[in-house]
N, C-alpha and C positions, 0 to 999 in steps of 0.2 A: 625480282621484287614482287611480293604478293600484295594486292590491294583488295580489301574487303569492305563493303558497306554494311554498317550495323542497322538493325531495325529501327525505325523512327521513334518508337516508344518502348520504354522498358516494361517488362511484365509487371502487372499489378501485384502488390503484396498486401498481406493482412495488415491493417493499420489499427492503431489504438489512440486514445486521447492524447493530444499533444501536451496538454497541461500535466497530465499524469506522467507523460514521457519525460518532461523536463524535471519534474519532481523526483522521478526515479533516478535520473542522472545525478541530480544534486545530492541525493542520498548516497549513491555509489561514490561520488567524489569525496563526500564527508568521511565515508568509511576508509578510503585510501589515505586521506590526510591523517586520520586517526591512527592507521597502521604505521605510517611513516613516523609520526610523533612518538608512538610507543617504541619503535625500533631505536629511535634516537635516545630515548630515556634508558633503554636497556644497555646501549653502548656506553653511555655515561656511567651508569651504575656498575657495570662489569669492569669498566676501565678503572674506576676508583677502587673497586674491590680487588683488582689484580695488583695494585701498588704494593700492599704488604707482601704478597707472594714474590714480587720482583725483588723486594728487599731481602727476603729469605733466600732466594736463589743466589743473589750477589754475596750474601753472608756465607753461604755454603761454599762458594767458589773461593772466597778468602780463607775460609777454614781449611780447605783442601790444600791451599798454598802455604799454610802455616802462619798466616797473617792475623788470624783470629782464633781464640780458644773459647769454646763453650761445650757444654755436655750434650748428652742425647736428648735431655729435656730441659732446655735453657730457661723455661718458665716454671719448672718444677712439676709437681703432681697434685691432682685433686684426689684425696684419699678417703676411702670409706673403710676404716680399720675394722669395724664390727663385722664387715662382710669379707674382709681380706681382699678388697678390690680398689684399684687406683687407675686414674686416667691421666695420661700425659697432657698437661695444659696447653703445651705448644701445638699439639695435634688437635686438641679440642677447639682452640681458637680458629685454626684453619678449617675445621669442619663447619663451624658456625658461619664463617665467611663464604666458603665454597658452595654450601648447599643452596642458598637462594640464587647464586650466580648460575648454577647448573639447572635448577628446576623452574626458575622464573625467567632468567635471562635466556636460557637455551630451550625454552618450551617449544619453539617452532621446529627445532630439529626433531623432537620426538613425534610431533604430529606428521611431519613430512616422512620420517622414517616408517611410521606406522602405515601411512598411505602406500608407500613403496612396498612394504611387506605384504599388504593385502593384494597388491598387484603382482606378487611373487617376483619382485625386482629389488635391486639395491642401488642406492645413489650415494652422493657425498654425505647427505644427512644421515644415512644409515651408518656410515663409518664414524661420523661425529658422535651420534647417539651411543653407538656401541663402545667406542673408546672412552668417552667421558663418563658414561655410567659405570663401566668396569673400573675405571680409576677411582670413582667416588665410592663404589661398593667395597672395593678392596681396602681403600684407605679408611673407610668407616669401620670395617672389621678389625683392622690393625689398631685403630683408636680405641674402640670399645671392647674388643675381645682379643687383647694382645697375646693371650696364651694359645690362640687357635693355631699359630704357626710353629709352636714348639721351639726348637733350638735354631730354626732358620732366622737369620738376621733380616728383619723387614723394616721398611720405612713407608711413609705415605706419599701418594701421588696427587694430592689435592691441587697443587699448582698446575699440573698438566691439564686437568679438567678446566680450571679457570682460564688459563692462557688460550686454550683451544676455543672456548666459547667466545672470549673477548675478541680475538683476532678474526674469527670468522664472522661474527656480528659486525665488526668494523668494516670488513670487506663488503658485506651486503649493504651496509649503510651507504658506502661510496657508490654502489650501483643504484640504490634506491634514489639517491639524490639526483642522479642524471635522468631518472624516469618520472620524477615527481610531477612534472608539468605535462606529461604526455596526454592525459585525458582532458585537458582544458580545451581541446579542439571543439568539443561539442558546445561548451559554454560560449566560445567565440561565435559559433554558428547561431546560437540562440540570440546573441546580442545584435545580430544583423537584422532581425525582424523589425518591421515598422511597429510602433506602439499604438498608433491611432489611425483611423480611416474616416474619410468624409463620405457618408452614405446618403443617398437620395431616398427619403421616405415621405410619402404624402406630398410630393412636390417640393419638399424643403430639404436643405442641406443640414445634416447632423454630424458633428464630429464625435465619434464614439471609440472606445477601446477596441483594438483588433479582435480581442477575445469575444466581443459581442456581435461581430459580423457574421451573417448567416448566408448559406447558399441561396442564390436567387436575388440577393440584394444588388442594387446598382450603386457602384462606387465611383466617385469623381476623383481624378488625379490631375494635378496641375504640374507645370514644368518644374523640374528640380526635386520633385517629391519622390519618395520611395513607394513603390506599388505594394500595398499592404498584404494582399492575398492573391491567389490564382484566379483567373477568369478569362472572359472573351469580350473584346471590344465591341460595343454596340453603337457608339457615336464618337466621331472625331478620329484623329490620327496623330502619331508622334514618332520620334526616334527614341529607342529604349536601349540603355546599356545593360546587356544581358551577359556580360563577361563572367560574372560569378557562376552562371549556369553552363554556358557554352565554352568559356575560356577564350572566346574570340574578342579582339580588341575593338572592332568596329561596331558602333551602335546599329541596331536593326530597326528598319522602318516598319511600323505597325499601323494597320488601318482596321476598318470594320470587319468583324468575324475572325480576326487574328487573336491567338492566345497570348496572354501576358502572365508572367510568373511573379509570385510574391517575393518581395525583398530586392527585386531588380529596380533600376533607377530610371525614371522618366526624364528625358533630356530636354525636349523642346515644347511639344504641343500639349494641349489640354484634351482629355478624352474621358469617356465614361465606359465602364465595363460591367458585365454581369458576373457575379461571383460563382465560380464552379468548384472551388476547393478551399476549405478552411481547416485550421488546426492540423491534425495529423494527415489530412488529405493533400496538403500543399507540397510542392516539389522540395522546398527547403526542409520540411519535416521529414520527407523521405530520405534526403541526403543525410540528415542527422541520424536517422535510424540506421542507414547503411554504414556510417562511420562507427556507430556503437556495435553493430553486429560484427563488423570486420575486426574491431579491436577485441571482441569477446570470443571470436571463433578461430582466429589465426592460431595455427598449431604452435604449442610451446616449443622453444628451441632447447634441445638437450645440451647442456654444457659439456665441454670436453672432460672436465673433472668428474662429472656424473658418469660418463661412459667408462672412464678408467676405474672409478669406484665400483661400478657394476661387476667388474672382474676382480678387483683387488679385495673387496670385502669377503667373498667366498674363500679366496686363497688364504687370507689372514685367519679366518675362523678355522679353516682346515689345519693350518700350521699350529694354531693354539691347541686344537683338539689332539693332534698327533703328539705335540710336546707334552701335554698333560698325561696322555696314556703311556708315553715312553717313560717319563719320570715316575709315574705311579706303579706301572706294572713291570716294565722291562728292566729299568735301572737297578732296582733292588735284586732282581734275579741274577743280573750280571755282576753284582757286588760293587756297583758304582756308588750307591748311597745306602745308608742304613734303612732298614724297613720302617722303623718307627718315625722317621722324618720324611718318608717318600711322599705322603699325602700333602703335607705342608709345602714341600718343595715343588710338587707338581702344580698346586694351586697358584703359588707365587709366580712360577715361570709362565704358566698359561695366561695369567692376568697381565704380566709384564708384556707379553706379545701383543695382547689386545690393546693395551694402553699405548705402547710405542708406535702402533700402526696408525695412529691419528695425529699427524704433525700439524702444528700451528700454521706452517708455511702453506699448507694446502688451501687454507682460507684466504691467503694473500696472493697466491699464484696468479689468479685471473684478475682480480680487481686492481692490484698495483700496476700490472702491465697495461690494463685498459685505462687507468687514470693517467699514466704517463703518455700513452698513445693518444688519448683524447685531448690531452693538453697540447701536444705537438700539433695535432690536427686542427685545433682551435686557432693556433697561431698561423696556420696556413689557410684559415677561412673556412674550415670544415667543422661544424658543430655536431658532435655525436651525442644524441640524447639517450640512446639505448645501447648499452654495452654489448648486448647480444648481436646487434646489427653490425658492430665493428668486427666481431668474431666471425659473422656469417659472410661478410662482404667478399672475402677471398673466393667464395664458391659461387659467385654470381655467374649464371649461365645464360640468363635472359634478362635484358633490361628494357623496360617499357617507358617511352618518353611521351609526355604531352607535347603538342606542337607549339602553341602560342605561349610565349614567355619562357619556354624551356629550350626548345631547339631554335626558336626565332626570338627576335627582340621584343615582341609583344605590342608593337605599335606600327602603323602604316607609314611608309616613306615613299617618296616619288622615285621610281626606278627608271622610267623612260618618259621622255617628252619628244613629241614630233610636231613640227610646224608645217603649215601649208606653204606652198611655194610663194616666194616674194614677201613673206611675213617678217617684220622687224622683230627679232626674237627678244631683244632687251625690253623694248616698249611693251610687247605682249606680256612678258613676265611681270613687269611693274604694274600693269593693269590687273593681272591675276592676283598679285599680292594685295593691292588696294581693296579689292572686294572680299577675297578670302580671309583677310586679316580681321574682318568684322564678324566672322562666323565662329561659333564654338564647336563646330563639327570636327572630329579628328581628321577627316580627309582635308578639310580646309586648313587646319593647322599644319598638316604635312606639306601642302602646296606652298603655304606662306614660308615655312621653314626652308623649303627647297630654293625659293627665290632669294632669300637672304644669304644662302650659301653660294649662289651663282653670281649675285651682284652684291658686292661688299657694302657700298654706301649709296643710298638714294633716299629721296623724300617721297613718302607715300602720298599719292594724290587724294584729294578730298572726294569722298563718295556721297552721292545724293541718291535718293529713292532706293536705298538698299532694301532688299527683301530676301529672307531665307524661306524657300519653298519646301515644305515638309516632304522629306523622302525623295527630293528631286535635285535641289541645288540652290544656287544664290544668283541674284541679279543686282545690278546697280549702275549708276552713271558716274563716270569719272571725267570731270572737265568736259562734259557734254558728250562723251563717248559711252555708248551703251555696251555694258559687259555682261555676259551670261556664262556661267560655269555650272555644269551639272551632268546628269545622265541622259540617256537617249529619250526617256520619257519627257524630260524638260524640253529638249529640242523639238520633239513631236508636238507637245502642247503649245509651244510658241511658234510652230510652223517654220522652223529653221531647217534648211536642207544641209545635209552633211557633205563634206568634201569626199569624193570617191576614193582618193588615195589614202586620206586619213581614216576613212571608214574601214578599209582593208587592214590598215595598221591596228586599229582598235580591235577588230575581230581577232587578229593574230595575238595581240597582247592578252585579250580575254581568254584565249585558248590556253595560255600559260598560267592561268589561275590568278591573274592580276585584276584589280579593280580599275576600271577605265572611266574617266570623266572627260567631257568634251568642253571646249571653250569657243565662244563666238564673240566677235567684236563688231558692233553695229550690224548685227544679224548675219555676219559672215563667219563660217566655221574656220577657225585659224589654228587650233592646236588640239592635241590629245595628250592627256596626262595619264600615265599608268602608275598605280600605287600597289604596294604589296608589303606584307610583314616580312622583312628580310631575315635570313638565317643569321645566327650569332657567328662571330668570327671563329670561335673555337669549336663550332658544332661539327664541321666536316672532319677535322682532324680527330676529334674525340670519337666519332663513329668509326673511323678507320682504325684507331688504336684499340677500340673495343673488339673489332673484328679480329685483330691480331692476337687478342687475349682469348679468342674463342667464344666471345659473347654474342648472342643473337640480339639484334636491335629491332624493336617494334615501336611504331608510332601510333598513338591514339589521338584523334582530334574530332571535335564537333564540327569542324569546317567541312565544306563540300569536297567531294571526291577529286574534282579537277585540281583544286588548290593543293590538296593533300598529295596527289601524285607529283605535282611540280616540285614541292619541297622534298618529298621522298627521293625522287630521282636525283636531285641536286646533292643530297647528302649520302646516298647509297644505303638507304634504310632497307632492311630485309623484308619486313611485313608492315603494311599500312592498314589501319582500321579507321575508316572515315565516317562522318556523320554519327558520332557516338555521344550518347547522353551519359550523365553521371552514373546511372544504374548500370548501363552497359559496360562502363569502364571497370567497375568492381567485378562484374561477372566475367569479363574477359581475363582479368587477373586470376580469378579462380580457375578458369579453364587452363590457363598456362601453368598454374601450379600443379594441376592434375597431370598434364601432359609433358611437363619439362623435367628432365633429370638434373636437378640442381636448383639453386636459389633464384627466385624471381624478384627483381627490384623494380620499383616504379619511381620515375622522376617527374615531378609536376610542380605547378605554382599557383593553381587556382582553387577556389572553393569547390568547383566541380571535380577536382582531382582528389579531394580529401578522402572519399570512401575508398578509392583505389590505393592511395598512399597507405591507408590503415590496413587494407586487405593484403597488400604485398608482403613478402617475407622481409623486405627492407624498403621503407618509404624514404625517398630522397627529395626533399623540398628545396626549391629555389628561394634563397633569402630575399630576392627581389620581388617575391610573390605575396600572396595574401597571408594574413596572420593565421587563418584557419589551416591552410596547407602547411605552413611552418609548424604549427602545433601537432598536426596529424602525422608528420614525417618523423622517422627515426634519426635521420641525418639531415642537417641543413647546410647547404652551400651558400655562404654569406653573400658572395658577389654574384651568384647564379651562373658562373661560367662552367662549361661542361668538362673542361680539363680537370676540374676538381673531382669529377666522378672517377677518373682514372687514378688520381692521387688517393682517393678513398679506398679503392681496391688494393693499391700498393701498401697503404698504411695498414690495412687489415692483414695483409700477408706478413708484414714485419711484426705487428703486434702478436699475431697468433704464433709466429715462430718463437717469440720471447715467452709466450704463455707455455708452449710445449717445453721449453728449456726450464722454466720455473717449476713445472710439474715434475720434470726430471729431478731437480734438486729436492723438491718436496717429498717425492716418493723414493728418490735415490737413497736418502739417508735411512729410509726404512729397510732397504735391501741389505744394508750393513747392520743396522741396529736389531732387526728382528731375529736373525740367527743368534746374536749375542744374548738377546732377551730369552731365546728358546733354550739357552744353557750350553751353547757351543763351547764357551770358554770355561765352563764350570769344571769339566773333567781335568784338563791340563793345568789350570791356574786357580781353580776354586773361585772364579769370578762370576758374579751375577750383575746384571745391569741395574745400577742404582738410580733412584729418582734424580739425583743431582746431575749425573751424566746425561740422563734423558733430557732434563731441562736445558742443559748447556747445548745439547745437540739440536733441540728445537730452536733455541735462540740463534744458533749459527745458521740453521736452515732458513729461518725467516729473514735474517740479514742478507743472506746470499740471494734470496728471491727479490728483495727490494733493490739491491745493487744491480742485479741483472735487468730488472725492469727499467732502470734509469738509462740503460744502453740504448733504448728506443730513441732517446733524444739525439744520439749520435748517428742514427741511421739516416741514409739519404732519402 
């Protein structure tokens, strides 16, 4: 097990105006919402436009079965007799419907294909743009220049272009829906900020908006209030809940010269502090900036379909080119076709190859499997917000866990209690409960909860002269018995001597990374309580199973090294990074991504984990954690149990297996159809691939993909 301590402060970064920052984010969010709204409109439009083509395809199938009778031009012709020119109205209507579907509905395919072309690459959009444009150009030529193909029997492929655009846009809408809320993490962070601050100016208290607070101002904070900005305490002391920054559940005692962080919560005392950071200089603003940077710089994940298309597109173009040259140059010389029809036949065959190469099923192969997979995962308490994350999870090689709330339960509990010789344990516990029950401190809550577990029914004694001493403990009198519970500082201040045996026990428990509090009754040291944030029941088994899967486990924590080592040893963690700030966590993730051969996942639950969750290849948020962490994660484990991490990896493997099978069906029919389109059956049977057969093949391929995706529900 490797234990490393991170530097106490993250490196300073260039900052900019916080107000401008939030405005920029709001603008970016509006743009993303507008893109999603436009995609939804395109899907609705192309879906409606595809209905007439669906009717045409069904009619063609009935005609081929002899159930319907209609001619080549069921709507007749639009004739221009003075020019000796006519247009098939049936084809013209299809042209009018298909053109906006292709060039407005499918405009994003062209921009993506052009970007890929400039990078000298090919992706799925290249295949879509090539196939649909070829279908439209060929069909337009057949519609408006019917004599171009001579005696070769031709038909139009408009429906192929329309169905391809619709199905693939539908698939992308399904993916976009899952990702729509991903960027609201930053908005959640912005909402955490205090809106006002009480500033001391000219000896008077003034309540002003936080945006008007300046460096050097003195700010007053009362119990229960949110600290508005960053600063250093100049007067007073208190306990402060800094869990949003450190992830640690225990409030931290702060006194003069200690730093305080904006948006953390003041629990008990009243204090004043001098402002050292406002706007973009605050730690919260830095966390927001890190989340934005991580979301903007994480490398895009190349889809499996894109990788296949990168090989498939050049192959298809090569086949189309070879087919064209064969039927144009070689076939007439071999006496296979007449010379006067060779050009028309070569154009028809080459075009058919390019059109048939773009199956509708390709657009459904991934999103349908992901939709079924994410649905099954949701029923198991695993919410997948990013489809790419589900595809990637099978390749996780390193997983980084936050400690508090992820590996542990996130709250202190009493783990050990030792009593002095001759002490009545039950009476002592009842006295402890009476005093601790009046305090709001998490350690007091833990002691009170422990007593109620040990003693089922009892009446709490009435407490007089109760006092909560900031950063030290509590005191009170129960039926005339003086009770004092707190740390060593409280014992020293009160002049109470510790029991030698209990003192050694306390030192031993402290060495295990536990928080130790002492109890005195009538100024006699009678007990020691040890408290710790205990590991989750599922944590040790989850770490063991991850090791069996070949996954390295890393723990990041803002806690001290001693506590981190204790938890790490108990769970069998490979590497521990202790005393880590939010900026350090994101930087450590970046280091792992550079040095790890495989996917790096991050599991956390706190605001301080948000930058790392956004930076990781896969962010796994505990559903029991903060809204910000949940929004920043790609996958949310609803109940926050670690066995769900294993289920996520297994679900990913199942889903990706189905995606591969879907792609086989999507591309497999091309393997059969492309040779037919290239004219393989023309010589022996004079058969060319007709649009009707192509449409039927597309429909069959799409149905097979959907049915295969539904098999995920049956997987274990």
